N, C-alpha and C positions, 0 to 999 in steps of 0.2 A: 713859959710855959706846958701848957697840959694837954698834948695829944700823943695818944697811944700810935705805937710802933704797927698798929695794923692801916691807919690812918696810910701814913707812910707810903704801907706796900701798895695799897689802893692806888696813892697818888702814882707809882712807879707802873703799877699797871697799865691804866687810863692812859699816862705820858707814852708808853710802849706802846699800847695798841696806836693812839691816837683815835677811840672810839669810845664814849662811856658805856653803850649797848657790846661790843665787843668784851670789855672788859668785865661785865656785869656776867656775861656768859664765863669768862673765866673765874671771875672768880666765886661764882654761884652768890651771888647776890643781888638785889632788885637794883635797875638802874637809880628810882629815887635815894637809894642809901645811897649809892655814889657819888649823887649829885649834891649831896646832902654832908657828906664824909666832902669835900674838896672845896664847897662854901664853906662850912669852918676850918679847915685849914689855910683859906685865902684871909679868913678874918683872923686866926691868931697870928700867922705870917704877915699880915700888914698889907697886903698885895695880892693880885690877879695872876696866877698861875696859867690861866688857862684863856682862849678868844677859842668861843662857841661857835660853830658854821654850819653849815646845813650837810658836810661830808663828815664831821667829826670833829676834836676838839684840836686846837695847834697851842703847844707853850711859847707862854711868853717868852720876856729875854728873864725875865722872873725867875717863871718857872722853868727854864734853861739851866737856868743856875740853881739853882732849887733842884733836880734835876740830874746834876753830877755828881753830888753829896748824895744825894736818895741811891742811885744807880749803883755805887762805891758799894756804900752801908747793906743794901739787900744781897749784890753778886758777891 
C-alpha cells in the first residue's frame, strides 16, 4: 500500500470533526481534495470508512477500527 501519512492525517481530522467541510477548514485544503483522499484510502483499504449523511459523516465499523490505530499514531 502506498498511501502518504498526509492521507492518514486527513482521515483523522475528518473522523474527529465528523464533517468534511469542518475538516477542510481546519486543514486549510479544499473539500473536494478531502473527499478524493478519503476515496483513495477506502480503495486502498478495501472498505468503506465513512457513511455520508446530511449532517456530515459517521464512521463505519471498519472506520472505527482504523481510527483507533490512526489516533494512536497521530496523538
